[in-house]
VOPAGU-2260 file (C-alpha; in pm, 1 decimal, decimal comma):
REM VOPAGU-2260
SITE   aa  ch    i         X         Y         Z
SITE  MET   A    0       3,3       3,9      -2,1
SITE  LYS   A    1     126,5     351,1     -84,2
SITE  ARG   A    2     209,9     581,1     206,7
SITE  ASN   A    3     -62,6     831,4     100,7
SITE  ASP   A    4    -326,3     554,4      76,9
SITE  PHE   A    5    -223,7     424,8     409,0
SITE  ILE   A    6    -262,7     778,6     576,6
SITE  LYS   A    7    -590,7     826,9     402,4
SITE  ASN   A    8    -730,9     494,4     527,9
SITE  SER   A    9    -604,5     546,1     881,9
SITE  THR   A   10    -763,5     888,5     894,5
SITE  LEU   A   11   -1103,3     725,0     788,0
SITE  LEU   A   12   -1076,2     465,3    1061,7
SITE  VAL   A   13    -995,8     722,8    1333,0
SITE  THR   A   14   -1280,3     944,4    1204,1
SITE  GLY   A   15   -1521,3     655,2    1207,5
SITE  ALA   A   16   -1408,4     560,7    1562,0
SITE  PHE   A   17   -1468,0     924,0    1669,6
SITE  LEU   A   18   -1816,9     941,0    1524,2
SITE  SER   A   19   -1901,8     610,6    1681,3
SITE  SER   A   20   -1778,8     730,6    2017,7
SITE  ASN   A   21   -1985,9    1059,0    1986,5
SITE  LYS   A   22   -2298,5     841,8    1895,8
SITE  THR   A   23   -2247,8     645,0    2212,6
SITE  SER   A   24   -2220,9     969,8    2421,4
SITE  GLU   A   25   -2553,6    1092,8    2286,4
SITE  PHE   A   26   -2737,9     842,1    2493,3
SITE  THR   A   27   -2493,1     770,8    2784,8
SITE  ASN   A   28   -2532,8    1131,9    2882,9
SITE  PRO   A   29   -2907,0    1173,3    2801,4
SITE  ASN   A   30   -3098,2    1494,5    2809,6
SITE  LYS   A   31   -3438,9    1522,5    2966,3
SITE  GLU   A   32   -3611,8    1507,2    2632,0
SITE  MET   A   33   -3470,4    1156,0    2572,6
SITE  ILE   A   34   -3594,0    1008,2    2889,7
SITE  LYS   A   35   -3975,8    1016,9    2844,0
SITE  SER   A   36   -4265,1     858,4    3020,8
SITE  THR   A   37   -4409,5     721,8    2699,8
SITE  PRO   A   38   -4419,3     344,6    2681,3
SITE  PHE   A   39   -4157,5     165,1    2478,3
SITE  LYS   A   40   -4225,3     -31,4    2161,6
SITE  LEU   A   41   -4128,1    -344,4    2339,0
SITE  ASP   A   42   -4230,0    -432,3    2700,0
SITE  TYR   A   43   -3907,0    -412,2    2894,7
SITE  ALA   A   44   -3919,8    -519,2    3266,9
SITE  PRO   A   45   -3681,2    -384,3    3518,1
SITE  HIS   A   46   -3633,4    -535,5    3871,5
SITE  GLN   A   47   -3604,1    -394,9    4214,7
SITE  GLY   A   48   -3291,7    -191,5    4274,4
SITE  MET   A   49   -3240,4     -52,7    3929,0
SITE  PHE   A   50   -3400,1     287,4    4029,5
SITE  SER   A   51   -3343,0     284,1    4404,8
SITE  ALA   A   52   -3120,8     593,9    4380,5
SITE  SER   A   53   -3408,1     790,6    4256,6
SITE  ALA   A   54   -3705,9     625,8    4401,4
SITE  GLY   A   55   -3574,1     493,7    4732,8
SITE  LYS   A   56   -3561,7     138,9    4874,2
SITE  ASN   A   57   -3942,9      81,4    4895,7
SITE  PHE   A   58   -4034,0    -158,4    4614,4
SITE  LEU   A   59   -4378,4      -9,6    4556,9
SITE  ASP   A   60   -4233,3     341,2    4518,9
SITE  GLU   A   61   -3984,2     198,1    4276,9
SITE  ILE   A   62   -4251,2      41,5    4073,2
SITE  ARG   A   63   -4434,3     371,3    4046,4
SITE  TYR   A   64   -4107,9     539,5    3939,3
SITE  MET   A   65   -4064,5     266,8    3665,2
SITE  TYR   A   66   -4404,2     337,5    3540,0
SITE  ASP   A   67   -4337,6     713,0    3518,4
SITE  LEU   A   68   -4029,5     629,1    3308,4
SITE  GLY   A   69   -4237,7     430,1    3056,1
SITE  PHE   A   70   -4191,9      81,3    3175,9
SITE  ARG   A   71   -4506,4    -131,1    3190,1
SITE  SER   A   72   -4379,5    -456,9    3342,7
SITE  ILE   A   73   -4153,0    -581,0    3621,8
SITE  GLU   A   74   -3964,0    -893,5    3717,0
SITE  ASP   A   75   -3883,9   -1023,1    4058,1
SITE  ASN   A   76   -3699,5   -1362,3    4076,7
SITE  GLY   A   77   -3735,8   -1371,9    4441,7
SITE  MET   A   78   -4115,7   -1295,5    4470,6
SITE  PRO   A   79   -4181,7   -1628,3    4646,8
SITE  GLY   A   80   -3964,0   -1523,1    4926,2
SITE  ARG   A   81   -4160,4   -1197,3    4990,9
SITE  SER   A   82   -4437,9   -1197,9    5256,1
SITE  VAL   A   83   -4788,5   -1280,2    5147,3
SITE  ASP   A   84   -4894,5    -913,5    5236,4
SITE  GLU   A   85   -4618,6    -767,5    5018,7
SITE  GLN   A   86   -4700,9    -997,8    4723,5
SITE  LYS   A   87   -5064,7    -878,1    4747,3
SITE  GLN   A   88   -4955,3    -508,8    4768,1
SITE  VAL   A   89   -4734,4    -560,2    4457,4
SITE  GLY   A   90   -5024,3    -729,5    4261,3
SITE  GLU   A   91   -5266,4    -452,7    4353,9
SITE  LEU   A   92   -5032,7    -180,6    4248,2
SITE  LEU   A   93   -4951,0    -350,1    3928,8
SITE  ALA   A   94   -5320,1    -399,3    3848,3
SITE  LYS   A   95   -5381,4     -28,6    3940,3
SITE  LEU   A   96   -5109,7      90,1    3700,0
SITE  GLY   A   97   -5198,6    -151,0    3418,3
SITE  MET   A   98   -4853,7    -314,6    3449,7
SITE  ARG   A   99   -4763,4    -679,2    3405,8
SITE  MET   A  100   -4571,9    -914,4    3638,8
SITE  GLY   A  101   -4288,5   -1091,4    3461,6
SITE  VAL   A  102   -4119,2   -1407,6    3577,7
SITE  PHE   A  103   -4026,6   -1523,8    3929,0
SITE  VAL   A  104   -3831,3   -1845,2    3988,8
SITE  VAL   A  105   -4008,7   -2155,6    4092,9
SITE  PRO   A  106   -3853,6   -2250,2    4447,6
SITE  LYS   A  107   -3677,1   -2588,4    4402,4
SITE  GLY   A  108   -3339,8   -2501,9    4553,8
SITE  GLY   A  109   -3046,6   -2342,0    4352,2
SITE  ASN   A  110   -3022,3   -2367,3    3978,2
SITE  GLY   A  111   -2823,5   -2685,7    3988,1
SITE  GLN   A  112   -2992,3   -2848,9    4295,6
SITE  ASN   A  113   -3256,8   -3115,7    4302,2
SITE  THR   A  114   -3199,3   -3214,7    3941,2
SITE  LEU   A  115   -3481,8   -3354,6    3747,7
SITE  ALA   A  116   -3225,9   -3540,3    3526,0
SITE  ALA   A  117   -3171,9   -3795,4    3808,6
SITE  ASN   A  118   -3531,3   -3912,6    3842,6
SITE  LYS   A  119   -3498,9   -3919,9    4216,3
SITE  GLN   A  120   -3833,7   -3901,1    4397,8
SITE  GLU   A  121   -3713,4   -3657,9    4655,0
SITE  HIS   A  122   -3611,7   -3411,8    4379,3
SITE  ILE   A  123   -3929,4   -3450,3    4201,9
SITE  ASP   A  124   -4134,5   -3390,0    4519,5
SITE  ILE   A  125   -3935,8   -3065,6    4591,3
SITE  PHE   A  126   -3999,6   -2940,7    4231,8
SITE  LEU   A  127   -4377,3   -3020,3    4241,6
SITE  LYS   A  128   -4413,4   -2853,0    4575,6
SITE  GLY   A  129   -4239,3   -2545,6    4428,2
SITE  CYS   A  130   -4487,3   -2559,6    4133,7
SITE  ARG   A  131   -4775,7   -2577,9    4367,2
SITE  ASP   A  132   -4657,8   -2293,0    4591,6
SITE  SER   A  133   -4583,8   -2082,8    4273,8
SITE  VAL   A  134   -4947,8   -2113,0    4166,6
SITE  GLU   A  135   -5045,5   -1926,7    4488,7
SITE  VAL   A  136   -4784,1   -1665,4    4452,6
SITE  ALA   A  137   -4882,5   -1616,5    4088,3
SITE  LYS   A  138   -5244,7   -1550,1    4184,4
SITE  ARG   A  139   -5141,9   -1277,7    4423,2
SITE  VAL   A  140   -4933,4   -1089,1    4168,7
SITE  ASN   A  141   -5113,7   -1197,9    3857,1
SITE  ALA   A  142   -4811,2   -1366,2    3709,0
SITE  LYS   A  143   -4839,4   -1568,2    3394,4
SITE  TRP   A  144   -4474,0   -1696,9    3363,0
SITE  VAL   A  145   -4250,4   -1874,8    3610,1
SITE  THR   A  146   -3888,9   -1971,1    3561,5
SITE  VAL   A  147   -3763,8   -2330,8    3590,0
SITE  VAL   A  148   -3413,2   -2453,1    3576,2
SITE  PRO   A  149   -3408,1   -2837,2    3563,3
SITE  GLY   A  150   -3085,2   -2872,1    3759,9
SITE  ASP   A  151   -2734,6   -3017,8    3690,7
SITE  TYR   A  152   -2642,5   -3316,3    3479,1
SITE  GLN   A  153   -2666,2   -3657,3    3654,6
SITE  ARG   A  154   -2346,6   -3767,1    3489,6
SITE  ASN   A  155   -2363,0   -4143,1    3589,3
SITE  LEU   A  156   -2671,9   -4172,4    3355,7
SITE  PRO   A  157   -2677,8   -4166,4    2964,3
SITE  ILE   A  158   -2780,6   -3823,3    2820,7
SITE  GLY   A  159   -3086,4   -3975,3    2662,3
SITE  VAL   A  160   -3203,9   -4112,7    2992,5
SITE  GLN   A  161   -3142,9   -3779,0    3159,6
SITE  THR   A  162   -3343,5   -3589,0    2889,8
SITE  ALA   A  163   -3635,6   -3834,9    2932,5
SITE  ASN   A  164   -3619,1   -3794,3    3314,8
SITE  VAL   A  165   -3638,7   -3413,1    3274,7
SITE  ILE   A  166   -3926,3   -3443,4    3019,7
SITE  GLU   A  167   -4129,6   -3665,0    3260,3
SITE  GLY   A  168   -4069,4   -3428,6    3557,9
SITE  LEU   A  169   -4171,5   -3124,7    3351,3
SITE  LYS   A  170   -4492,2   -3299,9    3235,7
SITE  ARG   A  171   -4603,4   -3331,7    3588,0
SITE  GLY   A  172   -4514,4   -2965,1    3659,3
SITE  ALA   A  173   -4713,4   -2865,6    3352,3
SITE  GLU   A  174   -5013,6   -3051,7    3487,8
SITE  ILE   A  175   -5013,7   -2827,2    3792,8
SITE  PHE   A  176   -4983,2   -2499,2    3598,2
SITE  GLU   A  177   -5219,1   -2566,9    3301,6
SITE  PRO   A  178   -5541,1   -2525,9    3483,7
SITE  HIS   A  179   -5430,2   -2173,7    3604,7
SITE  GLY   A  180   -5304,7   -2049,6    3273,9
SITE  ILE   A  181   -4946,2   -2027,2    3395,4
SITE  THR   A  182   -4646,9   -2106,0    3178,5
SITE  MET   A  183   -4330,7   -2242,7    3322,2
SITE  VAL   A  184   -4044,7   -2107,5    3104,4
SITE  LEU   A  185   -3722,8   -2321,5    3091,1
SITE  GLU   A  186   -3407,8   -2114,1    3097,5
SITE  PRO   A  187   -3087,0   -2256,0    2939,0
SITE  LEU   A  188   -2803,0   -2100,6    3132,0
SITE  SER   A  189   -2425,5   -2030,7    3076,4
SITE  ASP   A  190   -2318,1   -2014,4    3444,7
SITE  THR   A  191   -2151,6   -2351,1    3460,5
SITE  PRO   A  192   -2097,9   -2653,2    3230,9
SITE  ASP   A  193   -2256,0   -2874,8    3507,0
SITE  LEU   A  194   -2600,9   -2734,7    3428,8
SITE  PHE   A  195   -2815,5   -2986,6    3221,6
SITE  LEU   A  196   -3009,1   -2718,6    3015,6
SITE  ARG   A  197   -2763,7   -2501,5    2821,9
SITE  PHE   A  198   -2880,9   -2457,9    2452,3
SITE  THR   A  199   -3182,3   -2329,8    2269,3
SITE  ASP   A  200   -3239,6   -2631,6    2047,5
SITE  GLN   A  201   -3213,2   -2857,1    2362,0
SITE  ALA   A  202   -3482,0   -2662,3    2535,4
SITE  TYR   A  203   -3693,3   -2673,4    2213,7
SITE  GLU   A  204   -3669,1   -3044,7    2196,5
SITE  ILE   A  205   -3772,2   -3081,7    2550,8
SITE  CYS   A  206   -4071,2   -2841,5    2514,2
SITE  LYS   A  207   -4190,8   -3029,6    2203,2
SITE  ALA   A  208   -4168,7   -3355,3    2402,4
SITE  VAL   A  209   -4361,3   -3213,6    2696,1
SITE  ASN   A  210   -4616,8   -3082,5    2457,1
SITE  SER   A  211   -4799,0   -2835,8    2691,2
SITE  PRO   A  212   -4890,3   -2470,0    2668,9
SITE  SER   A  213   -4752,8   -2448,5    3032,0
SITE  CYS   A  214   -4391,9   -2553,8    2922,7
SITE  LYS   A  215   -4209,9   -2307,9    2699,1
SITE  ILE   A  216   -3867,3   -2148,1    2668,6
SITE  LEU   A  217   -3720,5   -1846,1    2847,2
SITE  TYR   A  218   -3460,7   -1721,4    2594,2
SITE  ASP   A  219   -3194,7   -1516,3    2776,4
SITE  ALA   A  220   -2981,9   -1358,1    2501,3
SITE  TYR   A  221   -2701,0   -1291,3    2747,2
SITE  HIS   A  222   -2656,1   -1664,2    2832,4
SITE  GLN   A  223   -2713,1   -1775,8    2464,2
SITE  GLN   A  224   -2456,6   -1527,8    2328,4
SITE  LYS   A  225   -2206,9   -1703,9    2568,3
SITE  ASN   A  226   -2323,7   -2056,2    2491,9
SITE  GLU   A  227   -2395,4   -2052,3    2121,0
SITE  GLY   A  228   -2428,5   -1707,8    1962,6
SITE  ASN   A  229   -2630,6   -1676,1    1639,3
SITE  LEU   A  230   -2899,6   -1520,9    1839,2
SITE  ILE   A  231   -3172,9   -1423,1    1571,9
SITE  SER   A  232   -3136,0   -1739,2    1364,6
SITE  LEU   A  233   -3163,5   -1972,1    1662,0
SITE  MET   A  234   -3458,3   -1773,9    1806,7
SITE  ASN   A  235   -3625,6   -1802,3    1466,1
SITE  LEU   A  236   -3565,5   -2175,0    1442,3
SITE  CYS   A  237   -3722,8   -2229,4    1787,7
SITE  TRP   A  238   -3968,6   -1949,6    1790,1
SITE  SER   A  239   -4286,1   -2159,6    1837,6
SITE  GLU   A  240   -4154,0   -2263,0    2185,2
SITE  ILE   A  241   -4024,0   -1935,0    2300,6
SITE  ALA   A  242   -4261,4   -1749,6    2545,6
SITE  TYR   A  243   -4032,6   -1516,7    2726,6
SITE  ILE   A  244   -3719,8   -1309,2    2658,6
SITE  GLN   A  245   -3446,8   -1182,7    2891,5
SITE  VAL   A  246   -3143,7    -959,7    2796,0
SITE  GLY   A  247   -2818,1    -845,2    2919,3
SITE  ASP   A  248   -2504,8    -745,8    2716,8
SITE  ASN   A  249   -2198,2    -961,1    2688,3
SITE  PRO   A  250   -1935,5    -949,0    2832,2
SITE  GLY   A  251   -2028,6    -813,9    3167,0
SITE  ARG   A  252   -2409,3    -867,2    3186,8
SITE  LYS   A  253   -2486,7    -500,6    3190,7
SITE  GLU   A  254   -2737,8    -284,9    2989,6
SITE  PRO   A  255   -2735,2    -260,7    2613,4
SITE  TYR   A  256   -2431,8     -87,1    2444,4
SITE  THR   A  257   -2193,3    -213,7    2708,1
SITE  GLY   A  258   -2086,7    -524,0    2514,9
SITE  GLU   A  259   -2088,4    -691,2    2180,0
SITE  ILE   A  260   -2470,5    -760,5    2102,1
SITE  ASN   A  261   -2650,0    -536,4    1858,2
SITE  TYR   A  262   -2963,5    -511,8    2076,9
SITE  LYS   A  263   -3129,6    -245,5    1857,5
SITE  ASN   A  264   -3126,7    -513,6    1563,2
SITE  VAL   A  265   -3243,7    -788,6    1808,4
SITE  PHE   A  266   -3528,5    -558,9    1945,0
SITE  LYS   A  267   -3627,7    -464,0    1594,3
SITE  TRP   A  268   -3645,2    -834,2    1498,2
SITE  LEU   A  269   -3861,8    -914,7    1791,1
SITE  HIS   A  270   -4097,9    -634,0    1711,3
SITE  GLU   A  271   -4133,3    -734,2    1345,8
SITE  LYS   A  272   -4182,1   -1087,8    1463,3
SITE  GLY   A  273   -4493,8    -963,5    1646,6
SITE  TYR   A  274   -4362,7   -1040,6    1994,8
SITE  LYS   A  275   -4591,8    -904,6    2257,0
SITE  GLY   A  276   -4442,9   -1056,7    2561,0
SITE  ILE   A  277   -4205,4    -924,7    2819,3
SITE  VAL   A  278   -3837,3    -849,1    2769,5
SITE  GLY   A  279   -3683,1    -891,6    3112,4
SITE  MET   A  280   -3392,0    -666,6    3203,5
SITE  GLU   A  281   -3203,4    -939,1    3392,2
SITE  HIS   A  282   -2876,3    -769,4    3414,7
SITE  GLY   A  283   -2664,0    -525,8    3622,4
SITE  MET   A  284   -2571,3    -166,6    3546,2
SITE  SER   A  285   -2240,3     -24,7    3424,9
SITE  LYS   A  286   -2265,5     274,5    3658,9
SITE  SER   A  287   -2415,3     324,9    4001,8
SITE  GLY   A  288   -2639,2     601,8    4134,7
SITE  LYS   A  289   -2860,9     848,0    3944,6
SITE  GLU   A  290   -2599,3     862,4    3665,9
SITE  GLY   A  291   -2624,7     494,9    3615,1
SITE  GLU   A  292   -3003,9     490,6    3621,7
SITE  ASP   A  293   -3014,2     772,3    3353,5
SITE  LYS   A  294   -2762,8     574,8    3138,5
SITE  LEU   A  295   -2978,8     253,1    3176,5
SITE  VAL   A  296   -3299,5     423,9    3059,7
SITE  ALA   A  297   -3125,0     610,5    2776,0
SITE  ALA   A  298   -2967,5     286,9    2650,2
SITE  TYR   A  299   -3310,1     123,2    2629,1
SITE  ARG   A  300   -3460,6     432,7    2453,0
SITE  GLU   A  301   -3178,2     415,1    2206,0
SITE  ALA   A  302   -3198,2      44,0    2152,2
SITE  ASP   A  303   -3586,4      77,5    2124,5
SITE  ASN   A  304   -3546,9     347,1    1860,1
SITE  PHE   A  305   -3573,0     126,5    1554,7
């Protein structure tokens, strides 16, 4: 390459990087006009603590603040651990505001514990009790989706036997949820290779075998970017079994525009697909305090601007 051509190309690269950096700063330092109270195109669901610097530590106050920012749903993985009175208060407030309750986690122990892959009766009993308890929690907060993680591998058993065990256990869980119109959503995770359920097509196969409207996939783009990538293509292939979406950028599991995922394109695809469900904001924040909250909202406004 000639020296003049090299200098010209280098200048173009630097200029492009500068423009890209400026574009990022437009929403990481948002003005008041950008942070509106109008609803988003997709139904993003924050969780407690994301806006505590502005709204305070009271969950109900934070939900009201979320509504004022344009959010129309919430998530709360630990909802079963809240008191019955608090669950009822949350449910009543969501109904008053016209907001939806996203997922909470079915209490069966930790993600890897009491694995359904083992076909041990004590594990199945704990899971089914968690399902029955979740029905009562869901009634109080008007939840329609609950998260299920089947557990770890049972490595002394062949993989086909483990898969059949998981399917049979989930069929029994679905029988509990079906009469109440509740869907357990199976979440493939990337946290450790010991977890049985890790891939989208694996979850798809299981849901097809369970064959119940109460057993579908929770597609978490953060986990699946780590496990397999190819997000839109794999969502499209498995779309009939996907009932719930969660997000977080990778690496770091923070808000959009802090990692490598093109969330504006992902959100546009979901919108064009006609997705009307919840997009759970199951991630941390790159900055703390009010500055971090403003950056969080502005990032979602930018990603939702397609």
